[in-house]
C-alpha positions as CSV (number, residue, x, y, z in Angstrom):
1,M,-0.2,0.0,-0.4
2,A,2.9,2.1,0.9
3,I,3.8,1.7,-3.0
4,V,0.7,3.9,-4.1
5,L,-0.1,6.2,-1.5
6,D,2.1,8.0,1.1
7,E,2.6,6.4,4.8
8,V,0.5,9.6,6.4
9,T,-2.2,9.5,3.8
10,I,-2.8,6.0,4.5
11,L,-2.7,6.9,8.8
12,L,-5.1,9.9,7.9
13,V,-7.4,8.3,5.1
14,I,-7.6,4.7,6.4
15,V,-7.9,4.4,10.5
16,P,-10.9,6.8,11.1
17,I,-12.7,4.4,8.2
18,A,-11.2,0.9,10.2
19,Q,-12.2,2.9,13.6
20,G,-15.5,3.7,12.2
21,L,-16.3,-0.6,11.1
22,G,-15.1,-1.0,14.7
23,I,-11.8,-3.2,14.0
24,D,-9.5,-3.1,16.8
25,L,-7.0,-0.4,16.2
26,I,-4.1,-2.0,18.2
27,H,-4.2,-4.8,15.8
28,F,-5.0,-2.5,12.8
29,G,-1.7,-0.3,13.6
30,I,-0.1,-3.3,13.5
31,V,-1.1,-4.5,10.6
32,I,-0.7,-1.0,8.8
33,V,3.2,-0.3,9.9
34,L,3.8,-4.2,8.9
35,N,2.8,-3.1,5.3
36,M,4.4,0.1,5.1
37,M,7.2,-1.8,6.0
38,V,7.3,-4.0,2.9
39,G,6.1,-0.9,1.0
40,F,9.5,1.2,2.1
41,T,11.7,-2.1,0.8
42,L,9.6,-2.4,-2.3
43,P,10.8,-0.5,-6.2
44,P,10.0,2.3,-6.9
45,H,9.7,3.7,-3.5
46,G,12.1,1.7,-1.7
47,L,12.8,4.4,0.9
48,L,14.6,2.2,3.2
49,L,17.3,0.5,0.3
50,F,18.0,4.2,-0.6
51,V,18.8,4.7,3.1
52,M,20.7,1.4,3.3
53,S,22.8,2.4,0.4
54,G,23.6,5.8,2.0
55,L,24.5,4.5,4.9
56,T,26.4,1.1,3.9
57,G,28.1,2.6,0.2
58,T,26.4,-0.1,-1.6
59,P,24.7,0.3,-4.6
60,L,21.4,0.2,-5.4
61,S,21.4,-2.8,-8.0
62,E,23.8,-5.3,-5.3
63,I,20.9,-4.2,-2.9
64,F,18.3,-4.7,-4.7
65,R,19.5,-8.5,-6.0
66,E,19.6,-9.0,-2.3
67,V,15.9,-7.8,-0.6
68,P,12.9,-10.9,-2.1
69,P,14.3,-13.2,0.4
70,F,14.0,-10.6,3.1
71,I,10.0,-9.1,1.2
72,L,9.2,-12.7,1.5
73,A,9.8,-13.3,5.1
74,M,8.2,-9.8,5.8
75,L,4.4,-11.0,3.3
76,A,4.8,-14.2,5.2
77,I,4.3,-12.4,8.6
78,V,1.7,-9.5,7.3
79,V,-0.4,-12.8,6.8
80,L,0.7,-14.4,9.9
81,V,-0.5,-11.8,12.1
82,T,-3.2,-10.1,10.1
83,F,-5.0,-13.6,10.3
84,F,-3.6,-14.7,13.3
85,P,-3.8,-11.6,15.7
86,D,-3.2,-13.0,19.0
87,L,0.8,-13.5,17.8
88,A,1.1,-9.7,17.4
89,L,-1.9,-9.1,20.3
90,W,-0.1,-11.1,23.1
91,V,2.6,-9.2,24.2
92,P,0.1,-5.7,25.0
93,R,-2.2,-8.4,26.8
94,A,0.5,-9.9,29.0
95,A,1.4,-6.0,29.6
96,G,-1.9,-5.4,30.8
97,L,-2.5,-2.4,28.1
98,I,-5.6,-4.3,26.5
99,K,-7.8,-6.5,27.9
100,P,-9.0,-10.0,26.7
């Protein structure tokens, strides 16, 4: 989603919709942030790839070749957290921040 929309736009447009639909906002926030992280690593936006290139001095072409396994892992995590919210919410529940 971050490839199509700017991150602030995503939050300003989608969060009120989720709140109106009665979706758990903590879980929704975790899913949105994970999706934005995937978007930050995908070309053409790829902001994190440009940051890594600048910090390490590695050319973008080398970074682009090494990124696909990480993107697949992030997508798997997004799917798991989306369909099994307890994976992401057990820490806030254990800390007493949200009720079970």
